[in-house]
C-alpha positions in Angstrom: 0.0 0.0 0.0 1.5 3.4 -1.0 2.4 5.7 1.9 0.3 9.0 2.1 2.5 12.0 1.1 4.4 13.8 3.7 3.2 17.6 3.5 6.6 19.1 4.0 9.3 19.7 1.5 12.7 18.6 3.0 14.6 20.5 0.2 13.0 23.9 1.1 14.0 23.6 4.9 17.5 25.0 4.2 19.5 25.9 7.4 16.9 24.4 9.9 18.0 21.5 12.2 16.2 18.5 10.9 15.1 15.3 12.6 13.7 12.5 10.3 11.9 9.5 11.7 11.7 6.2 9.8 11.5 3.7 12.7 8.1 3.9 14.3 9.5 2.3 17.3 11.2 5.7 18.0 7.6 7.0 18.5 6.4 4.4 20.9 5.7 5.1 24.7 9.4 6.0 25.4 9.4 8.4 22.5 13.1 7.8 21.5 13.0 10.4 18.7 13.0 13.2 21.6 16.7 12.2 22.3 17.6 13.3 18.6 16.1 16.7 19.2 18.1 19.9 20.3 18.1 22.0 23.2 14.6 22.5 24.8 13.0 20.2 22.4 14.1 17.3 24.6 11.2 18.3 26.8 8.8 16.9 24.1 7.6 13.4 23.3 6.1 12.3 19.9 4.0 9.0 20.0 2.2 7.4 17.1 -1.6 7.1 18.1 -2.1 3.8 16.2 0.1 1.1 18.1 -0.3 -1.3 15.2 2.2 0.9 13.3 5.1 -0.2 15.6 5.2 -3.5 13.7 5.6 -1.8 10.4 8.8 -0.9 8.5 9.1 2.3 6.4 11.9 3.4 4.0 10.8 6.9 3.9 10.1 9.4 6.8 6.9 9.1 8.7 7.7 12.3 10.7 9.9 15.3 10.1 10.7 17.9 12.9 12.7 21.0 11.8 13.6 24.1 14.1 15.7 27.1 14.4 16.4 29.1 17.5 16.6 32.9 17.1 17.5 34.4 20.4 14.6 34.0 22.7 12.4 32.6 19.9 12.2 29.3 18.2 10.5 28.5 14.9 9.4 24.8 14.3 8.0 23.1 11.4 6.8 19.5 11.8 4.8 17.0 9.7 3.5 13.5 10.2 2.1 10.8 7.8 0.2 9.3 10.8 -1.8 10.5 13.7 0.6 11.6 16.4 0.4 12.8 20.2 2.8 15.6 20.8 3.3 16.1 24.6 5.4 18.3 27.0 6.8 16.6 30.0 9.6 17.0 32.5 9.8 20.6 33.8 8.3 21.9 30.6 9.3 25.0 28.8 9.0 28.5 30.1 7.8 29.8 26.7 4.5 30.5 24.9 3.8 28.6 21.7 1.7 30.2 18.9 0.4 27.2 16.8 -1.0 27.0 13.3 -1.9 24.0 11.0 -0.5 24.1 7.4 -2.4 21.0 6.6 -4.5 18.5 8.4 -6.0 19.0 11.9 -5.2 18.8 15.6 -6.8 18.9 18.9 -5.4 20.6 21.9 -6.1 18.0 24.6 -6.8 18.9 28.2 -7.5 22.7 27.6 -11.0 24.3 28.1 -13.3 22.8 25.4 -10.3 21.1 23.6 -10.4 23.4 20.5 -9.8 21.9 17.2 -7.0 23.4 15.2 -7.5 23.6 11.4 -7.2 26.2 8.6 -7.2 29.7 10.2 -8.0 28.3 13.7 -5.0 28.3 15.9 -4.1 28.3 19.6 -1.5 29.6 22.0 -0.2 27.4 24.7 2.2 27.6 27.5 4.9 24.9 27.6 3.6 23.4 30.9 4.2 19.7 31.6 1.1 17.5 30.6 0.2 19.7 27.6 -0.9 17.6 24.7 -1.6 18.1 21.0 -3.4 15.2 19.0 -2.7 15.5 15.3 -4.7 13.9 12.3 -3.1 11.7 9.6 -1.1 13.5 7.2 -0.6 16.9 8.8 1.9 19.8 8.8 2.1 22.4 11.4 4.1 25.6 12.3 4.9 26.5 15.8 6.3 29.8 17.0 7.9 29.9 20.6 8.8 33.0 22.6 10.2 32.9 26.1 7.7 34.0 28.7 10.3 36.4 30.4 10.9 38.2 27.1 7.1 38.8 26.4 6.5 39.9 30.0 9.5 42.3 30.0 8.2 43.8 26.6 4.7 44.1 28.1 6.1 46.0 31.2 8.0 48.3 28.9 4.8 49.0 27.1 2.6 49.6 30.2 5.5 51.5 32.0 4.8 49.3 35.0 5.6 45.9 36.6 3.1 43.3 36.1 0.9 42.5 39.1 -0.1 39.2 37.5 1.6 36.7 35.1 1.0 36.9 31.5 -1.9 34.6 30.3 -3.2 34.3 26.8 -6.8 33.2 25.7 -6.0 29.7 24.1 -8.0 30.2 20.8 -6.6 32.3 17.9 -8.3 33.3 14.7 -5.3 34.0 12.3 -7.5 35.4 9.6 -8.2 38.9 10.8 -6.7 41.9 12.7 -3.2 42.1 14.1 -3.3 38.1 14.4 -3.2 38.1 10.7 -0.3 40.5 10.5 1.4 38.3 13.2 0.7 35.2 11.1 2.3 36.8 8.0 5.4 37.8 9.9 5.9 34.3 11.4 5.3 32.8 7.9 8.0 35.2 6.6 10.4 34.2 9.3 9.8 30.5 8.7 10.9 31.0 5.0 13.6 33.4 5.9 15.6 31.3 8.3 16.0 28.6 5.5 18.4 31.1 3.9 22.0 31.2 5.0 22.0 35.1 4.8 18.6 35.9 6.2 17.5 37.9 9.3 18.8 35.4 11.8 22.5 36.0 10.6 22.2 39.9 11.2 21.9 40.8 15.0 20.6 44.4 14.2 17.9 43.2 11.9 17.0 40.3 14.1 16.6 42.8 17.1 14.3 45.0 15.1 12.2 42.1 13.8 11.9 40.7 17.4 10.6 44.1 18.5 8.0 44.0 15.7 6.8 40.3 16.7 6.5 41.3 20.4 4.4 44.3 19.6 2.2 42.2 17.3 1.8 39.5 19.9 0.9 41.7 22.8 -1.3 44.0 20.8 -3.0 41.4 18.5 -3.5 38.3 20.7 -6.0 38.5 23.5 -4.4 38.3 27.0 -5.2 39.3 30.6 -3.4 42.7 30.3 -4.8 43.7 26.8 -7.3 46.1 28.1 -5.0 47.9 30.2 -2.6 48.2 27.3 -5.2 49.5 25.0 -6.4 52.0 27.7 -2.8 53.3 28.1 -2.5 53.6 24.3 -5.8 55.6 24.1 -4.9 57.7 27.1 -2.0 59.4 25.4 0.3 59.2 22.4 4.0 59.3 23.3 5.4 62.5 21.8 8.5 62.7 19.7 10.5 64.3 22.4 10.2 60.9 24.4 10.9 58.6 21.6 14.0 60.7 20.3 15.4 60.9 23.9 15.0 57.1 24.3 16.6 56.2 21.0 19.6 58.5 22.0 19.9 56.8 25.3 19.8 53.4 23.9 22.3 54.2 21.2 24.8 55.7 23.6 24.1 53.5 26.6 27.7 52.6 27.0 28.9 56.3 26.7 28.9 59.0 29.4 25.6 61.0 29.0 24.4 64.3 30.6 20.9 65.2 30.6 21.5 68.3 28.4 23.0 65.8 25.8 19.6 63.9 26.0 17.6 67.0 25.7 19.6 68.3 22.7 18.9 64.9 20.9 15.3 65.2 21.8 15.0 68.7 20.5 13.8 70.3 23.9 15.0 71.8 27.0 16.1 69.8 30.1 13.0 71.2 32.0 10.5 70.0 29.1 12.4 66.5 29.0 11.7 66.0 32.6 8.2 67.0 32.2 7.3 64.8 29.3 9.0 61.7 30.9 7.1 62.2 34.2 3.8 62.6 32.2 4.2 59.8 29.6 6.6 57.3 31.3 5.9 58.1 35.0 9.7 58.3 35.7 12.6 60.8 35.3 14.9 60.7 32.3 17.9 59.7 34.5 15.8 56.8 35.9 14.8 55.9 32.3 18.6 56.0 31.3 19.4 53.7 34.3 16.9 51.2 33.3 18.0 51.1 29.6 21.5 50.4 30.8 20.2 47.6 32.9 18.4 46.3 29.9 21.7 46.4 27.7 23.6 44.5 30.5 20.7 42.0 30.6 20.7 41.6 26.7 24.3 40.9 26.7 24.1 38.4 29.5 21.1 36.5 28.2 21.5 36.6 24.5 25.2 35.3 24.2 28.0 34.0 26.3 30.1 37.1 27.1 33.9 37.1 26.7 34.0 39.5 29.6 33.0 38.9 33.2 29.7 40.2 34.6 31.5 42.9 36.4 33.1 43.9 33.3 29.9 44.2 31.3 28.2 46.1 34.0 31.2 48.5 34.4 30.9 49.2 30.6 27.5 50.6 31.1 28.3 52.7 34.1 27.7 50.3 37.0 30.9 50.6 39.2 29.4 49.5 42.5 28.9 45.7 42.4 26.5 45.5 45.4 24.2 48.5 44.0 24.2 46.9 40.6 23.2 43.4 41.7 20.4 44.9 43.8 19.1 47.2 40.9 19.4 44.1 38.5 17.5 41.8 40.7 14.7 44.4 41.2 14.3 44.8 37.5 14.6 41.3 36.3 13.7 39.2 39.3 17.1 37.3 39.4 20.8 37.9 40.0 23.1 38.6 37.0 24.8 35.1 37.7 21.4 33.4 37.5 20.9 35.0 34.0 24.1 33.6 32.8 23.5 30.2 34.3 20.0 30.0 32.5 21.7 31.0 29.2 24.2 28.1 29.7 21.5 25.6 30.4 
C-alpha cells in the first residue's frame, strides 16, 4: 500500500536543524525520537496514536521535525504521515507557543473545550508539563515559541509598570483577521527566511528590530489578561516625539557618558521639558529611564550570548561601578541575579 504524502518539503528547509523518523519504534511510549532533538526540544515526546504501526517498516520518513532558534524565539515546522500525540513533559518550557496548522487537523487536549486546530483556527499554549496536541493523519504544522520572560518584560515596557499578575493568553486564535493576521504573516515570513544562509537570523541588528515587531504584534494582536490595560494606556496618550528621540539616543549611547543636556539636545527640547514629558508619559525621570535602559543592555548581553567578559566588566561598561548596588538594581528589575541569567543561558 503506498504511503500518504508527507506535506513538508525537505529540500526547502535549508538551514533548519532537521530530524527525520523512519522507525516507528522511536515514537512508542518511550519516544526515543526526543533524544535526537536539540536543546529545549528534549522536553517533548512524540508518539504514534496507532500502536499497530509499531510493527511496520518504512523506508521513507513518517515524521519530520525541523527547528531554528533565534535568540529568545524558536520556529518549528513539523509533519506526520500518521496521527501523532505531541506532549510536553519533565519541567516543561517557560515559553508560549503560537500554533498554526498548515495541513490537516489537531486537537489541543486537556484545555478548556479542547479546541480543534485547522485552517485559520490556531491556539496559544504555555509549555507546561502535561500539555498535549493530538494530530490527524497527514498533517503539517508550524509552531512559534517565545520565552515568557521576554514577552512579560516587553509588556512591562509598554505599560510603563511592573506586572501584578503573570501574562496569560486566551487559548484560541483566529489567524484570519486583525493584528493576528499580521502576526501570522510575519511568522510565515520568518519560517521562510530562516531557511536562507544570509537571512534575518544572521544579522543581529535586523533580528533585534524584527523581534521588537513580533513582540508588539503578539501583545497587541492576541487576547491576553493585560490587553485592556494596554489598550487603555494607548488611548490615554500618544507618546510625543521628544520621548521617542530621547529614548533612542539613550539606547544608542548607553555605554557612553551621557548628561541630561545631551539627551535634551537629541530630543529637541529643554532639560525642563524633557523631565516634564518623561514624568507625564513614562511616569519616571529621564535619569531613571537611562538607568533602566543601561540595565536592559547588560541583561541583553548576559542572556543573548555568552560574554567574553566577566559580569562585572559588562556592568562597568554601562556605568555600574558599584557591584552591590548593581546586583540589587538588576535583581529588582529582572527578578534574578546577573549570575542566574548567565546560568540560565548556559542551560
